[in-house]
SESEKOL-53657 format. One record per residue: x, y, z of N, C-alpha, C in turn. Coordinates in steps of 0.02 Angstrom, whole numbers, plus 50000, padded with zeros to 5 digits. Example, Ala and Ser with C-alpha at 12.3 -4.5 7.8 and 13.67 -1.06 7.14 Angstrom:
2
506604971650390506154977550390506604983550390 506424988850354506844994750357506455000250394 
END
This chain:
61
500424994150000500005000050000500445006350000 500295010849956500665017049951500375022050002 500825025550037500605030450086500895037250068 500675042350104500925049150094501665049850109 501935045150148502635045450168503115041950120 502845038250072503275035150022503575040549978 504205039649959504515044349912504265042849842 504335047749799504145046649729504565040949700 505205040649718505635035249695505375028449716 505155027749778504875021449803504235019649765 503825024649754503185023449719503315021049648 503805024049615503965021949546504205014749545 504535012449597504755005449601504185000849620 503705003249659503164999049685502614997849634 502495002749591501915002349546502125004449476 502084999749429502355001149363501965006349324 501315007349340500945012549304500925019149342 501345019849394501375026049433501555032149390 502035031549343502185037449303501585040349266 501175035949237500585038249201500085041649248 500005038749307499545041549357499785048349379 500425048849398500695055149422500705060549368 500805058549306500795063449251500095066449242 499575062749259498895065349256498805071349303 499235071649354499205077049403499765082249394 500015082649332500535087549314501185086549351 501315080349373501955078849406502415075749353 502705079949312503085077649254503825076749265 504095079149319504825078749329505005072649371 504745066849351504845060749390505555058249390 505945059949340506635057649335507125062049371 506905067749394507345072549428507575069549494 508225069549507508485066449569508155069149633 508045075549636507735078249697507005076249702 506655075849646505955073949647505865066749671 506305062349653506235055449674506345054549749 506655059549781506775059249854506215062549894 505765066149860505195069349894504685064049913 504335065349967503765060949984503185062849939 502705058349935502105059849896501745065949925 501735066549991501415072250023501755078750001 502415078850000502785084849979502645086549906 502665081449864502545082549793501845085249779 501355082549813500665084949804500605092249827 500925093849883500905100749908501225105549857 501805103749833502165108049785501755109149721 501405103849699501035104349637500305106549647 500105107649710499425109749723498905104549707 499075098249720498645092649703498355089649767 497745087149764497425083949822497755077249837 498075076749894498445070849914497995064649917 497415065249947496965059449954496735056749886 496635061149839496425059049771496985055149737 497605057649743498175054249713498285047449747 498245047349812498325040949849497805035849827 497195037949821496665033349800496815030549731 497035034849686497185032549618497785027749617 498295029349655498895025149657498755018349690 498275018149735498135011949771497575007849740 497315010049682496825006049646497164999649622 496784994349618497064987949595497234988049522 
END
């Protein structure tokens, strides 16, 4: 299960369709070294995206 405390890097390793999901929320700099070290909560805050919505989408089967 992906949580708000997982880093973007961890999420990319955990879920193979994570890049497509995150791109839907304008999170396009997934390969950036600093972005991969951010938590999902930090990334959502920076991009002005609803954390709970992204979490729900990432945790869909």
